[in-house]
C-alpha positions in Angstrom: 50.7 92.4 118.5 53.1 95.4 117.5 54.1 95.6 114.3 58.0 96.3 113.8 57.5 99.3 111.9 55.2 100.9 114.4 57.3 100.1 117.2 60.5 101.1 115.3 58.6 104.7 114.7 58.1 104.6 118.3 61.7 104.2 119.5 62.7 106.9 116.6 60.3 109.1 117.8 61.6 109.1 121.6 65.1 109.1 120.6 64.1 112.5 118.5 62.8 113.6 121.9 66.0 113.2 123.7 68.1 114.5 120.8 66.4 117.9 120.6 65.1 118.4 123.9 68.7 119.9 125.1 67.5 123.0 123.3 65.3 123.2 126.2 67.1 123.1 129.6 66.2 121.0 131.7 65.0 118.1 129.5 61.2 117.5 130.9 58.5 115.0 130.2 55.5 116.8 129.4 52.6 116.5 131.7 50.1 116.1 128.5 50.7 113.3 126.0 54.3 113.1 125.6 55.5 115.7 122.8 58.5 115.6 121.0 60.5 118.9 119.3 58.7 119.1 116.4 55.2 119.0 118.0 54.2 114.9 117.6 53.1 112.9 120.6 55.4 110.2 121.6 53.6 106.3 121.0 51.1 105.0 123.0 50.2 101.5 123.6 46.7 102.0 124.9 44.7 105.0 125.7 41.0 105.7 127.2 38.7 104.5 124.8 40.4 101.0 123.5 39.2 97.6 123.8 41.9 95.0 122.8 44.3 92.5 124.5 46.5 94.8 125.3 44.6 96.7 127.6 43.6 93.3 129.5 47.5 92.9 129.6 47.8 96.5 130.6 45.3 96.2 133.4 46.7 92.7 134.9 50.2 94.4 135.0 48.8 97.5 136.9 46.9 95.0 139.3 50.4 93.3 139.9 51.6 96.1 140.5 49.5 97.0 143.6 47.5 99.1 141.4 43.7 99.1 141.9 41.5 98.7 138.9 38.1 99.0 139.3 36.5 96.5 137.1 38.9 93.9 136.8 40.8 93.0 133.9 38.0 93.4 131.4 40.0 94.8 128.6 38.2 98.2 128.4 40.3 101.0 128.5 38.0 103.3 130.7 38.0 105.9 133.3 38.8 103.1 136.2 41.7 102.2 134.1 42.6 105.5 133.4 42.5 106.6 136.9 44.5 103.2 137.9 47.1 104.1 135.2 47.6 107.9 136.4 48.2 106.1 139.9 50.9 104.0 139.1 52.4 106.8 136.9 52.0 109.4 139.8 54.1 106.6 141.9 56.6 105.9 139.9 57.5 109.3 138.9 56.4 108.8 135.3 54.1 111.8 133.5 50.8 111.5 134.3 48.8 111.3 131.1 46.5 108.5 132.0 47.7 106.6 128.5 50.0 103.6 128.5 52.8 105.6 126.5 55.9 104.1 125.7 57.9 105.0 129.0 54.6 103.5 130.8 54.4 100.5 129.0 58.3 99.8 129.0 58.1 100.2 133.0 55.0 97.5 133.4 56.9 95.3 131.0 54.7 95.7 128.1 57.3 96.7 125.7 61.1 95.5 126.2 63.6 98.2 127.5 64.7 98.7 124.7 68.4 100.9 124.9 68.0 104.5 123.6 71.4 105.1 124.7 74.0 103.0 125.9 77.7 102.7 126.6 79.6 103.9 123.3 76.8 107.0 122.6 78.3 110.4 121.9 75.9 113.1 121.6 74.3 116.1 122.8 71.5 114.0 124.1 73.9 111.9 126.0 75.3 115.4 127.4 71.6 116.4 128.9 71.0 113.1 130.5 74.6 113.1 132.0 73.3 116.7 133.6 70.3 115.3 134.8 71.9 112.5 136.9 73.9 115.4 138.1 70.8 117.5 139.0 69.1 114.7 141.0 72.2 114.0 143.1 74.1 111.2 141.0 77.9 111.7 140.7 79.0 111.1 136.9 82.2 110.6 136.7 83.8 112.4 134.0 80.9 114.9 134.0 78.8 116.2 131.5 81.2 115.4 128.5 79.0 113.7 125.9 80.1 110.6 126.4 78.2 107.5 127.2 81.1 105.5 129.2 81.8 103.4 132.2 81.2 106.5 134.5 77.8 107.1 132.9 76.8 103.9 133.2 77.3 103.2 136.5 75.6 106.5 137.3 72.1 105.5 135.5 72.4 101.8 137.4 72.2 103.9 140.3 69.6 105.9 139.2 67.7 103.2 138.2 68.2 101.1 141.6 67.1 104.2 143.3 63.9 104.2 141.5 63.2 100.6 141.5 64.1 99.8 137.8 66.2 97.0 136.8 69.5 98.2 136.7 71.2 98.0 133.0 73.1 101.1 132.9 71.6 101.6 129.6 68.6 104.6 129.0 65.7 103.2 128.2 62.4 105.0 127.5 61.2 104.3 131.4 64.8 105.8 132.7 64.3 108.7 130.7 61.0 109.9 131.4 61.6 109.3 135.2 65.3 110.7 135.2 63.8 114.0 132.9 60.9 114.5 135.6 62.7 114.0 138.5 65.4 116.6 136.8 62.6 118.9 136.3 61.3 119.0 139.7 64.9 119.4 141.2 65.4 122.3 138.6 62.3 123.9 139.4 62.6 123.6 143.2 62.9 126.6 145.2 65.4 124.8 148.0 66.6 127.3 150.8 70.4 126.3 150.4 72.0 124.2 153.8 74.8 126.4 155.5 76.6 122.8 156.1 79.3 122.1 153.5 78.5 119.3 151.3 81.3 117.1 153.2 80.9 117.5 156.6 83.3 115.8 159.2 81.6 114.6 161.8 83.9 116.5 163.8 82.6 120.1 162.9 78.8 119.4 162.7 77.2 122.1 164.6 75.7 121.9 168.2 72.5 119.8 168.5 69.6 121.6 168.7 68.5 124.7 166.9 65.9 126.9 168.5 62.3 126.1 167.1 62.4 130.0 166.0 65.0 129.6 163.4 62.4 127.6 161.7 60.1 129.7 159.6 56.7 130.4 161.1 55.0 128.9 157.8 56.8 125.7 158.0 55.4 124.9 161.6 51.6 124.1 161.2 49.3 125.2 164.2 47.4 122.3 164.2 50.7 120.2 165.1 51.0 118.5 162.1 54.5 117.8 161.0 57.2 120.2 159.4 59.6 119.5 156.3 62.4 117.4 157.6 65.0 119.5 155.9 65.2 122.8 154.3 62.9 122.7 151.4 63.6 121.1 148.1 61.2 119.4 145.8 63.4 116.7 145.1 61.2 113.6 146.5 58.5 111.4 144.7 55.8 108.9 145.2 57.8 105.4 145.3 55.7 104.1 148.0 55.6 100.2 147.5 58.2 100.1 144.6 60.6 97.3 144.3 63.9 96.8 146.4 66.6 94.5 147.0 66.0 90.9 148.5 62.2 91.1 147.9 61.5 93.8 149.9 59.1 96.9 149.0 59.9 100.6 149.6 58.2 101.6 152.9 59.1 105.3 152.9 59.7 108.5 150.6 63.6 109.3 149.3 64.2 113.1 149.5 67.1 114.0 147.7 69.6 116.2 149.0 73.3 117.4 149.5 75.5 115.3 151.9 75.7 117.2 155.1 72.2 118.7 154.6 70.6 119.1 158.3 67.8 117.2 158.9 65.0 118.6 161.4 63.0 117.0 164.2 59.0 116.8 162.2 57.7 117.4 165.5 58.4 117.9 169.4 59.5 113.9 170.7 62.0 111.9 171.8 65.0 109.8 169.9 63.8 106.3 171.0 66.6 104.5 168.9 70.2 105.3 167.3 71.4 102.7 164.9 75.1 103.4 163.5 76.3 102.0 160.6 77.6 98.9 160.4 78.9 96.3 157.2 75.7 94.7 155.8 73.4 97.8 157.2 70.4 98.7 155.1 69.5 101.9 156.9 73.1 102.8 157.8 73.1 106.0 160.3 69.3 106.0 161.5 67.5 107.7 164.3 63.9 106.8 165.4 61.9 109.9 166.4 59.1 108.7 169.0 55.8 111.0 169.9 54.1 110.7 173.1 51.0 108.4 171.5 53.7 105.9 170.0 54.1 107.6 166.4 57.5 107.3 165.3 59.5 109.0 162.4 62.3 106.9 160.9 65.2 108.9 159.4 68.0 106.7 157.3 71.2 107.0 155.9 72.2 109.8 157.6 76.1 111.1 157.2 76.3 111.9 161.0 74.0 112.9 164.0 73.9 116.1 165.3 76.1 116.4 168.5 75.0 114.9 172.0 71.6 113.5 169.8 71.2 110.0 171.4 68.6 107.5 173.1 66.4 109.7 175.3 67.0 113.0 173.7 64.5 115.0 174.1 64.0 117.5 171.1 62.0 120.5 169.9 60.3 120.6 166.8 62.9 122.2 163.9 65.8 120.9 166.1 68.8 119.7 163.9 69.1 115.9 164.9 71.5 114.9 161.8 72.7 115.1 158.4 71.8 113.7 154.8 74.2 111.2 154.0 74.2 107.8 152.2 75.2 105.4 154.4 74.1 101.7 154.9 72.0 100.4 151.5 72.2 104.2 149.4 74.1 105.1 146.4 73.1 108.6 146.1 73.0 111.1 149.2 69.2 111.3 150.6 66.8 111.4 153.2 64.7 107.7 153.8 61.8 108.7 155.8 59.3 106.6 156.9 56.1 107.8 159.3 54.5 104.9 161.5 51.3 105.9 163.5 51.0 105.0 166.7 54.0 102.8 166.7 52.5 100.4 163.9 52.9 99.5 160.2 54.6 102.4 157.9 52.5 104.3 156.2 52.8 105.9 152.6 54.7 109.3 154.0 54.5 110.6 150.5 51.2 112.8 150.9 52.7 113.8 154.8 55.5 115.1 153.1 54.3 116.8 150.2 51.6 118.5 152.2 54.3 120.4 154.2 56.6 120.9 151.3 55.4 123.7 149.5 56.0 121.9 146.5 
């Protein structure tokens, strides 16, 4: 059982990290034990070498989250548990350090989601968080003004929902770490700027197809593998299996981009299904791109379709088939992308798109 004084120290340490980190923009969660600005380390609930009831609890929670822990919940934090923690951290966008640090323990439910920042706060730390939200494509009403009001609370809730975190609108340790890492990736991305404006009326969209020769040769693997589905960006992470509303689990990868960013056919194939957004739709505007062997790629939340694209359309790899949006059950502009080998169940697309992303 954690003592109050130690828990208080953990919260203070992490809050100092948030307050001081804006001195080095963007606010980045370290890939080693989370370091604060003064050189100290963030609190660790459990780490390799520990043997305790807390380790057993950690192992059970990892297993409940769908992570394999070799050896089961034996209370021993060895190499297998460390690997399981890293797997969980990588999937959820946390800093991958193999330790049950405060953000990881909070997301798993070992620690309460204590607010580090919430409505009413006014500080440089709030400004840093607002800038991070904006960097990952979340609209913050009022901008980065340093005030944690209703607009910032709503923006944090949007980010939490998009990442399978309980939407409280408060910035807890887990939300802070996942947001910092996402913003760092967005800031480091060398994205090819889309020529389409941020908001694109459907009537002004360019013609349906872009010749495959307009796609850089390096993005079209000689072995026939897929290309990245939009201009290069690193604003995506592994959320496969993350909880979604209605008891669903995430079956794709969410790639963040500005509304109107063009979407490419990842392979030469046929559009076999086209869905137009309707009230209550989860996917919104969506397309199914199918290969000869039945494998299909599912694109969801589109703002619009490329002119002429419909069921039966034959498209070449690199052709523009639609545009990023937030139709359906989406609050942030992004592409929800799924891969269904030979027409079967979805598989985790993160390693597939990661391999061709250049990230």
